[in-house]
C-alpha positions as CSV (number, residue, x, y, z in Angstrom):
1,X,97.5,114.3,114.2
2,X,99.4,111.1,114.8
3,X,98.0,107.8,113.7
4,X,96.4,105.7,116.5
5,X,97.2,102.5,114.6
6,X,100.0,102.1,112.0
7,X,101.7,99.0,110.6
8,X,104.0,98.6,107.6
9,X,104.5,95.2,106.0
10,X,107.6,94.7,104.0
11,X,107.5,92.5,100.8
12,X,110.7,90.5,101.3
13,X,110.0,88.0,98.6
14,X,109.2,90.8,96.0
15,X,112.4,92.6,97.1
16,X,114.5,89.5,96.7
17,X,113.0,88.5,93.3
18,X,113.3,92.0,91.9
19,X,116.8,92.4,93.4
20,X,118.0,89.3,91.6
21,X,116.5,90.6,88.4
22,X,118.2,93.9,88.8
23,X,121.6,92.2,89.5
24,X,121.0,90.0,86.4
25,X,120.3,93.1,84.2
26,X,123.3,95.0,85.7
27,X,125.5,92.0,84.9
28,X,124.2,92.0,81.3
29,X,124.8,95.7,81.0
30,X,128.4,95.4,82.3
31,X,129.3,92.4,80.2
32,X,127.5,93.1,77.0
33,X,127.0,96.8,77.1
34,X,123.8,98.6,77.7
35,X,121.0,99.2,75.3
36,X,117.7,101.1,75.7
37,X,115.7,97.9,76.4
38,X,118.0,96.8,79.3
39,X,118.0,100.3,80.8
40,X,114.2,100.6,80.4
41,X,113.7,97.3,82.2
42,X,116.1,98.3,84.9
43,X,114.3,101.5,85.4
44,X,111.0,99.8,85.5
45,X,112.2,97.3,88.2
46,X,113.6,100.1,90.3
47,X,110.3,102.0,90.2
48,X,108.4,98.8,91.1
49,X,110.7,98.3,94.1
50,X,110.1,101.9,95.3
51,X,106.3,101.8,94.8
52,X,105.5,98.2,95.9
53,X,108.1,97.2,98.5
54,X,105.8,98.0,101.4
55,X,102.1,98.3,102.4
56,X,101.3,100.7,105.2
57,X,97.9,100.6,106.9
58,X,97.0,103.2,109.5
59,X,94.0,104.6,111.3
60,X,94.1,108.4,111.7
61,X,91.3,111.0,112.2
62,X,88.6,108.3,112.1
63,X,89.9,107.2,108.7
64,X,91.4,103.9,107.6
65,X,94.2,104.7,105.2
66,X,96.5,102.3,103.2
67,X,99.2,102.9,100.7
68,X,102.1,101.2,99.0
69,X,105.7,102.4,99.2
70,X,106.3,106.1,100.1
71,X,102.6,106.9,99.8
72,X,102.6,108.3,96.2
73,X,99.2,106.5,95.8
74,X,96.9,105.9,98.7
75,X,93.3,104.9,99.5
76,X,91.2,105.8,102.5
77,X,87.7,105.2,103.9
78,X,85.9,106.7,106.8
79,X,85.5,104.3,109.7
80,X,81.9,105.3,109.8
81,X,81.4,103.8,106.3
82,X,82.5,100.3,107.6
83,X,79.7,97.9,108.3
84,X,81.9,95.0,109.5
85,X,85.2,93.3,109.1
86,X,86.8,89.9,109.5
87,X,90.1,88.2,109.3
88,X,90.3,86.1,106.0
89,X,92.8,84.0,104.1
90,X,93.3,84.7,100.4
91,X,93.8,82.1,97.8
92,X,97.4,81.9,96.6
93,X,96.3,82.7,93.0
94,X,94.9,86.1,94.0
95,X,98.6,87.3,93.9
96,X,100.1,90.5,95.2
97,X,99.6,94.1,94.4
98,X,96.2,95.5,93.6
99,X,93.8,92.9,92.4
100,X,90.1,92.6,91.7
101,X,88.9,89.3,93.3
102,X,85.5,87.8,93.8
103,X,85.6,89.4,97.3
104,X,86.3,92.9,96.0
105,X,89.6,94.8,95.6
106,X,92.6,93.3,97.3
107,X,95.7,95.3,98.3
108,X,98.5,93.0,99.3
109,X,102.3,92.8,99.2
110,X,103.0,89.4,100.8
111,X,101.4,86.4,102.3
112,X,97.8,85.2,102.3
113,X,96.4,86.8,105.4
114,X,94.0,89.8,105.1
115,X,91.2,91.7,106.7
116,X,88.1,91.9,104.7
117,X,86.1,95.1,105.1
118,X,82.4,95.3,104.3
119,X,81.2,98.8,103.6
120,X,77.7,100.0,104.3
121,X,77.2,100.5,100.6
122,X,77.7,96.8,100.0
123,X,81.3,97.0,98.6
124,X,84.1,94.8,100.0
125,X,87.8,95.5,100.3
126,X,90.6,93.2,101.4
127,X,93.8,94.6,102.9
128,X,96.6,92.1,103.1
129,X,98.7,92.2,106.3
130,X,101.1,90.0,108.3
131,X,99.3,91.0,111.5
132,X,95.6,90.4,110.6
133,X,94.3,90.1,114.2
134,X,95.8,93.4,115.2
135,X,94.3,95.3,112.2
136,X,91.0,93.6,112.8
137,X,91.0,94.6,116.5
138,X,92.0,98.2,115.7
139,X,89.3,98.6,113.1
140,X,86.7,97.2,115.5
141,X,87.9,99.3,118.4
142,X,87.8,102.5,116.5
143,X,84.6,101.8,114.6
144,X,82.8,101.9,117.9
145,X,84.2,105.3,119.1
């Protein structure tokens, strides 16, 4: 079944920073010759770009699903398990990626905006997004159906 809500956020700053690092390492390999450390770091950076360059959030089959990159790793919760949600602003020091914050787990690739989800079991999750109002409205709309 097709998703009834889907949005992918691109981590432009992460892509630029890792891209510069990759170019620097490639320059070092070309000018000084490669060694296993440079090749290992290069490989690690390429894997990070593939896995964490985007964060996709979708609602499909009464389930909220989110994943980084191509979807190798993903999380999901049933909309029926959600008690409430709200648009929030993260502190800058929460960072990007997957982080445990005082407000529960945060999944984020860019920016400070997120939707905080409170589950019926008391746990909280924050999903970073550049369109927090749209995600909030979609969750609220499909929670009630």
